[in-house]
C-alpha positions in Angstrom: 0.9 6.3 -11.1 1.2 6.4 -14.9 3.7 6.1 -17.6 3.4 6.6 -21.4 5.1 7.4 -24.6 5.1 10.2 -27.1 4.6 10.2 -30.9 6.9 12.5 -32.9 5.8 14.2 -36.1 8.4 16.6 -37.4 9.1 19.0 -34.6 5.8 18.3 -32.8 5.3 15.7 -30.1 2.0 14.4 -28.9 1.1 11.9 -26.2 -0.1 8.7 -27.8 -0.9 6.4 -24.9 -0.9 6.3 -21.1 -0.6 3.1 -19.1 -1.0 2.5 -15.3 -3.4 4.0 -12.8 -3.5 7.4 -11.1 -3.7 7.3 -7.3 -3.3 4.5 -4.9 -0.7 3.8 -2.3 2.3 4.2 -4.6 5.2 6.7 -5.1 5.4 6.6 -8.9 7.7 5.0 -11.4 11.4 5.4 -11.5 11.9 4.0 -15.0 10.6 2.0 -17.9 11.7 0.1 -20.9 10.2 -1.2 -24.2 10.7 -4.9 -25.1 12.9 -5.5 -28.2 9.8 -6.0 -30.4 8.1 -2.9 -29.0 5.0 -4.9 -28.0 5.5 -4.7 -24.2 6.5 -2.1 -21.7 8.0 -2.9 -18.3 8.4 -0.3 -15.5 9.7 -0.4 -12.0 8.4 1.5 -9.0 9.9 3.2 -6.0 9.6 0.1 -3.8 11.0 -2.2 -6.5 7.7 -3.5 -7.8 7.6 -4.4 -11.5 4.7 -3.4 -13.9 4.1 -4.9 -17.3 1.8 -4.0 -20.2 1.3 -5.8 -23.5 0.1 -4.2 -26.7 -3.2 -5.5 -27.9 -4.7 -4.5 -31.3 -8.4 -4.3 -31.5 -10.6 -3.6 -34.5 -10.6 0.2 -34.2 -8.2 1.2 -31.5 -5.1 -0.1 -29.8 -4.8 -0.8 -26.1 -2.2 -1.9 -23.6 -3.3 -4.6 -21.2 -1.6 -5.3 -17.8 0.5 -8.4 -17.6 1.7 -10.8 -14.9 5.1 -10.0 -13.3 7.1 -11.4 -10.5 7.1 -9.7 -7.1 8.4 -9.8 -3.6 9.7 -7.9 -0.6 12.1 -5.0 -0.8 13.6 -5.4 2.6 14.7 -8.3 4.9 12.2 -11.1 5.2 11.9 -12.0 8.9 9.4 -14.9 9.2 7.3 -17.3 7.1 4.4 -19.7 7.7 2.6 -22.3 5.6 -1.1 -22.8 5.3 -1.5 -25.4 8.2 -4.1 -27.5 6.3 -2.1 -28.6 3.4 0.4 -25.9 2.6 -1.6 -24.5 -0.3 -0.1 -21.0 0.2 2.7 -19.4 2.1 2.7 -16.2 4.2 5.8 -14.0 4.8 6.5 -10.8 6.8 9.2 -8.3 6.2 10.9 -5.2 7.4 9.3 -3.5 4.4 6.2 -3.3 6.5 4.1 -5.8 4.6 2.7 -9.3 5.0 2.5 -11.1 1.6 0.8 -14.3 0.5 2.2 -16.5 -2.2 0.5 -19.4 -4.0 1.1 -21.5 -7.1 -0.6 -20.4 -10.3 -2.0 -23.6 -11.8 -2.7 -23.8 -15.5 -3.6 -26.8 -17.6 -0.6 -28.3 -19.3 1.9 -26.0 -17.6 4.1 -26.3 -14.5 2.8 -24.5 -11.5 4.6 -21.2 -10.8 4.5 -19.3 -7.5 3.3 -15.7 -7.5 2.1 -13.1 -5.0 -1.6 -13.6 -4.7 -2.3 -11.2 -1.8 -1.0 -8.6 0.5 -3.0 -9.1 3.7 -1.2 -6.4 5.7 0.3 -3.1 4.8 1.6 -1.6 8.0 3.3 1.5 9.3 5.9 -0.5 11.3 8.4 -3.2 10.3 6.8 -6.6 10.8 9.0 -9.2 12.7 6.9 -12.3 13.3 4.0 -14.3 12.1 2.0 -17.4 13.0 -0.9 -19.2 11.3 -3.9 -19.9 13.7 -6.2 -21.6 11.2 -6.1 -21.8 7.4 -7.7 -18.4 7.0 -6.5 -16.6 10.2 -3.0 -15.4 11.2 -1.4 -13.2 13.9 1.5 -10.9 13.3 3.7 -8.6 15.4 6.0 -5.7 14.5 8.0 -2.9 15.9 5.1 -2.0 18.2 3.7 -3.4 21.4 0.6 -4.9 19.8 -0.2 -8.2 18.2 -2.7 -8.0 15.3 -5.1 -10.8 14.2 -6.4 -11.0 10.6 -9.1 -13.1 9.0 -9.4 -13.9 5.3 -12.2 -12.2 3.4 -14.6 -14.0 1.0 -13.0 -12.4 -2.1 -9.6 -14.1 -1.2 -11.2 -17.5 -1.1 -12.8 -17.0 -4.5 -9.5 -15.9 -6.1 -7.5 -18.7 -4.3 -9.8 -21.2 -6.0 -9.6 -19.6 -9.4 -5.8 -19.1 -9.5 -4.4 -21.9 -7.3 -7.2 -24.4 -8.0 -7.9 -25.0 -4.3 -11.2 -26.5 -3.3 -12.8 -23.9 -1.0 -16.5 -24.9 -1.4 -17.0 -25.9 2.2 -15.1 -22.8 3.5 -17.2 -20.6 1.3 -20.5 -22.1 2.7 -19.3 -21.6 6.2 -18.3 -18.0 5.5 -21.6 -17.1 3.9 -23.4 -18.3 7.0 -21.1 -16.4 9.4 -21.3 -13.1 7.4 -17.6 -12.8 6.7 -16.5 -9.5 5.2 -16.0 -9.2 1.5 -12.7 -7.4 1.8 -10.9 -4.6 3.7 -9.4 -1.1 3.4 -7.3 1.1 5.5 -8.8 4.5 6.5 -6.8 7.6 6.0 -4.1 8.0 8.7 -5.0 4.6 10.1 -3.0 1.4 10.7 -5.9 -1.0 11.1 -7.6 -2.9 8.2 -11.3 -2.0 8.3 -13.7 -4.8 7.3 -15.9 -4.0 4.3 -19.2 -6.0 3.8 -21.0 -6.6 0.6 -23.2 -3.5 0.7 -20.2 -1.2 1.4 -17.8 -2.2 -1.3 -18.8 0.5 -3.8 -18.9 4.2 -3.5 -22.0 5.6 -5.4 -22.7 9.2 -6.1 -25.7 10.9 -7.6 -24.8 11.5 -11.3 -27.0 14.7 -11.4 -25.2 16.2 -8.4 -22.0 17.9 -9.6 -21.0 19.3 -6.2 -20.4 16.7 -3.4 -22.6 17.3 -0.3 -19.9 16.3 2.2 -16.2 16.1 2.8 -16.4 12.3 3.0 -18.2 12.2 -0.4 -15.6 14.5 -2.0 -12.7 12.4 -0.6 -13.9 8.8 -0.2 -11.6 6.6 1.9 -12.9 3.4 0.4 -10.7 2.2 -2.4 -11.5 -1.5 -2.3 -13.3 -3.1 -5.2 -14.0 -6.8 -5.3 -12.4 -8.4 -8.4 -12.6 -12.0 -9.5 -9.2 -13.1 -10.6 -8.0 -15.9 -12.9 -4.4 -14.7 -13.1 -2.1 -13.4 -10.4 -3.0 -9.8 -9.5 -1.1 -6.6 -10.6 0.7 -4.3 -8.2 -2.2 -1.9 -8.1 -4.6 -4.6 -7.3 -2.4 -6.0 -4.5 -2.1 -2.6 -2.9 -5.9 -1.9 -2.8 -7.9 -5.0 -3.1 -6.1 -7.9 -1.2 -6.0 -6.7 2.4 -7.5 -8.9 5.1 -9.7 -7.4 7.8 -8.1 -7.0 11.2 -10.3 -8.6 13.9 -8.3 -8.3 17.1 -5.5 -6.3 18.8 -3.6 -8.0 21.7 -2.1 -5.7 24.2 0.3 -6.8 27.0 3.9 -6.5 25.9 6.0 -3.5 26.9 8.4 -3.5 23.9 8.5 -4.3 20.2 7.2 -7.8 19.2 9.9 -10.3 18.3 8.4 -13.8 18.0 5.0 -15.5 18.0 3.8 -19.1 17.7 0.4 -21.0 17.7 -0.2 -24.6 18.6 -1.3 -27.0 15.8 -4.9 -27.1 17.2 -5.2 -23.3 16.8 -6.4 -22.7 20.3 -3.4 -21.0 22.0 -1.0 -18.3 20.9 2.4 -17.6 22.6 4.3 -14.3 22.1 7.4 -12.5 23.3 8.9 -9.1 22.8 12.4 -7.5 22.9 13.7 -7.4 26.4 16.8 -6.5 28.4 15.4 -7.6 31.7 13.7 -10.8 32.9 10.3 -9.1 33.6 10.1 -7.9 30.0 11.2 -11.3 28.6 8.0 -13.0 29.8 6.1 -15.2 27.3 2.4 -14.3 27.1 -0.3 -16.9 26.3 -3.5 -16.0 24.5 -6.7 -17.9 24.1 -7.9 -17.8 20.5 -11.6 -17.9 21.4 -11.9 -15.1 24.0 -8.6 -13.4 22.9 -7.8 -12.9 26.6 -4.4 -13.4 28.1 -4.4 -16.8 29.9 -0.8 -17.2 31.0 2.5 -15.5 31.7 5.7 -17.6 31.6 9.0 -16.5 33.1 12.2 -18.3 32.1 14.6 -15.9 30.4 16.5 -12.7 31.2 16.9 -11.4 27.6 14.8 -11.4 24.4 13.1 -14.7 23.5 14.2 -15.3 19.9 11.8 -18.2 18.9 8.9 -20.1 20.3 7.5 -23.4 19.0 4.8 -25.6 20.2 5.1 -29.4 19.9 2.8 -31.1 17.4 0.6 -32.4 20.2 0.3 -28.9 21.6 1.1 -30.0 25.1 4.7 -28.7 25.1 6.1 -25.2 24.4 9.8 -24.6 23.7 11.5 -21.2 23.9 15.1 -20.1 23.1 16.6 -16.8 24.0 19.4 -14.3 23.5 20.5 -15.2 27.0 22.0 -18.5 25.5 19.4 -20.8 27.2 16.3 -22.7 26.3 13.2 -23.6 28.4 10.5 -26.2 28.1 7.0 -25.9 29.4 4.3 -28.5 29.7 0.5 -27.9 29.7 -1.4 -29.2 32.6 -5.0 -29.8 33.4 -6.3 -26.9 35.5 -7.8 -28.0 38.8 -7.7 -24.6 40.5 -8.3 -21.2 38.9 -5.0 -19.8 40.1 -2.9 -22.5 38.5 -0.8 -21.6 35.5 -1.8 -23.2 32.2 1.8 -24.2 31.5 4.6 -25.1 34.0 8.3 -25.1 33.4 9.7 -28.7 33.4 13.2 -28.2 32.0 15.7 -25.5 31.2 19.4 -24.8 30.8 21.5 -22.4 32.8 25.1 -21.2 32.6 26.4 -24.6 33.7 24.2 -26.9 31.7 23.8 -24.8 28.5 26.3 -26.1 25.9 25.6 -23.0 23.7 27.9 -20.1 24.4 26.2 -17.5 22.2 22.7 -16.4 21.4 20.3 -19.3 20.4 18.6 -18.2 17.2 16.4 -21.2 16.3 14.6 -24.3 17.6 12.4 -27.0 16.2 10.5 -30.2 17.2 10.8 -33.5 15.4 7.7 -34.8 13.7 7.1 -37.3 16.5 7.9 -34.8 19.4 10.6 -37.2 20.6 13.4 -34.6 20.1 14.0 -30.9 19.7 16.9 -29.1 18.2 18.6 -25.8 19.0 20.8 -23.7 16.7 23.1 -21.0 17.9 25.5 -18.2 16.8 28.3 -20.3 18.4 28.1 -22.5 15.2 26.6 -25.4 17.2 23.4 -27.4 16.5 22.3 -29.8 19.2 19.5 -32.3 19.5 17.9 -32.8 22.9 15.4 -35.4 24.0 13.8 -37.2 26.9 15.7 -39.2 29.5 15.1 -43.0 29.5 11.9 -44.2 31.1 11.7 -44.0 34.9 14.9 -42.0 35.1 14.7 -39.4 37.9 15.0 -35.8 36.8 18.5 -34.3 37.0 18.8 -30.7 38.1 17.5 -28.0 35.8 17.4 -30.3 32.8 14.6 -32.2 34.4 13.4 -35.0 32.1 15.6 -33.9 29.2 19.2 -34.6 28.2 21.5 -34.1 25.2 20.9 -36.8 22.6 23.3 -35.9 19.8 27.0 -35.0 19.5 27.6 -31.4 19.0 27.4 -30.5 15.3 29.7 -27.6 14.3 28.4 -26.1 11.0 31.4 -23.8 10.6 29.6 -20.4 11.1 26.7 -18.9 13.0 23.5 -21.1 12.7 20.5 -18.8 12.4 17.6 -21.2 11.7 16.7 -24.9 12.0 13.7 -27.0 11.2 13.1 -30.8 11.4 11.6 -32.3 8.2 8.0 -33.4 8.6 8.8 -37.0 7.4 11.2 -39.6 8.9 14.5 -40.3 7.3 15.7 -43.8 6.6 16.8 -46.2 9.3 15.0 -44.4 12.1 16.8 -41.1 11.5 15.7 -37.5 11.3 16.4 -34.8 8.7 17.1 -31.2 9.7 17.5 -28.1 7.6 20.0 -25.7 9.0 20.3 -22.0 7.9 23.5 -20.1 8.3 24.6 -16.5 8.5 26.2 -16.6 5.0 22.9 -17.6 3.5 23.7 -21.3 3.0 21.2 -24.0 3.9 22.5 -27.4 4.9 20.5 -30.6 5.1 21.7 -33.1 7.7 20.4 -36.5 8.7 20.8 -37.4 12.3 20.4 -41.0 13.6 20.2 -41.5 17.3 21.1 -45.1 17.1 24.5 -44.7 15.4 26.6 -43.2 18.2 29.4 -40.7 17.7 29.0 -40.6 13.9 25.3 -39.6 14.2 25.4 -36.7 11.7 25.5 -37.1 8.0 25.6 -34.1 5.6 23.3 -34.8 2.7 23.1 -31.5 0.8 24.3 -27.9 0.8 22.3 -25.1 -0.9 24.5 -22.0 -1.4 24.8 -19.1 -3.8 25.9 -21.4 -6.6 22.6 -23.3 -6.6 20.0 -20.6 -5.9 20.8 -20.2 -2.2 20.6 -16.9 -0.2 23.4 -14.4 -0.2 22.8 -13.0 3.3 21.7 -14.6 6.6 18.8 -17.0 6.6 16.1 -16.0 9.1 13.6 -18.8 9.0 13.2 -22.3 7.5 9.8 -24.1 7.2 9.1 -27.4 5.5 5.8 -27.6 3.6 3.2 -29.7 5.3 3.0 -33.2 3.8 -0.6 -32.7 2.5 0.6 -29.9 0.3 3.1 -32.1 -1.5 0.3 -34.7 -2.2 -1.2 -32.6 -4.9 1.9 -32.3 -7.0 2.5 -34.7 -9.9 5.9 -35.7 -8.4 4.5 -36.0 -4.9 6.4 -39.2 -4.3 9.7 -37.8 -5.4 10.3 -34.7 -3.3 9.3 -32.5 -0.4 9.5 -28.7 -0.3 11.4 -26.4 1.9 10.8 -22.6 2.2 13.4 -20.2 3.5 13.7 -16.4 3.9 16.5 -14.1 4.7 18.1 -10.7 4.9 18.7 -10.7 1.1 15.0 -9.6 0.7 14.1 -13.0 -0.8 11.8 -15.9 0.0 12.7 -19.2 -1.7 11.1 -22.6 -2.1 13.3 -25.6 -2.8 12.3 -29.0 -4.1 14.2 -31.6 -2.0 14.4 -35.1 -3.4 13.1 -37.8 -1.0 16.2 -39.8 -1.9 18.3 -37.2 -0.1 16.3 -37.6 3.1 16.4 -41.4 3.2 
């Protein structure tokens, strides 16, 4: 993929310079433009990517060096997940068939700016869901019946330290010992990222032999080359050199994957697929050591839209297109035939306050409450019944704890803030179908006036212009590294408008 410009002398034209690279997983440029001073060229590709080159004059010849540009998805962004050990980077998946990793570029004396630092997965199907297992391992699911697990290569750790100034010394030592791959590449006509180790990363040929001895030598499938970065990578580098090796495939679902979650301890993964019958709406549990299926939970009759483990890892909450939620509790296995989780509470047609699909759910930071958000414009907080109260019907140990909050339009996402609000309250971010994000404080001790609107983020102040699909607060440890760590927390959001956004929310708003 190259562009260039011509030099005219009279009626003759000659090519003066070419910029870009030939080959790679690209479909060429659609257009380009010079900067007003003629010292830079910017071009855009078929998938919306931007490419930038700056003119550099050397002693004897002129060159054009690649520059840093902004990037992102070119279709709806379906799910996001923070680095669980401090929020040093953010992963996102999209209908554009990619998983992308964003991290701040830290430079001395300058404000950190977020850039795409890696593209761990480039797939053949739209990717719908994502969950972090550990800091350097994640699982994703798309419009196929398979979950795929990816591990970070050593080259990513090196570049994360160089660009985002993250201390990875201990992680590097552990990965040297465990013989972690250097990088990954996708074989021709393949969908799986193949691991490449240190001795395999370069394709060497005998310089004296002009005719290749084999087909594989004539058309090598290995494009990966390890590069040590100190600035965010270019589009060509993202496509070829930032893939993560695929380590596992998880089979068990009958239809396209829709949601996935992992507990905070990184020991258990829960997943669900699209379903129109109860037998297909089962929630499957996977052990992250053996990668075997260790449970199958039945609670819904239609697609499970979101799963979320409690912070303790002992509770699993699910919400569904059938307008109900279900709560499962982990139990100590005494017999081999016992289920790992058992259902302790759920709603049915009589007890479910929601009258339309429930899109989102979230646990409070202390696991005392959970919230549900629905297309019927309602957001409701649920919690535990008073001590020693006998269970009531299908709700079991749970009951409604808040008044019904009507947000005016379909609520598509919800997430509790990871820090408490003032006076014993809780802060929730609520995403809506119009793209607006609303911040509410809920106080269980107030009574009927328990909801207080603190802030609305809409199109007028950098909000989304289409439906919000997921909200995720940055883990508190991530904010501790910022200079203004005592002044704000960060909220990430993604939506159908192809964008992923990070907002700085003042702590004063939450208290």
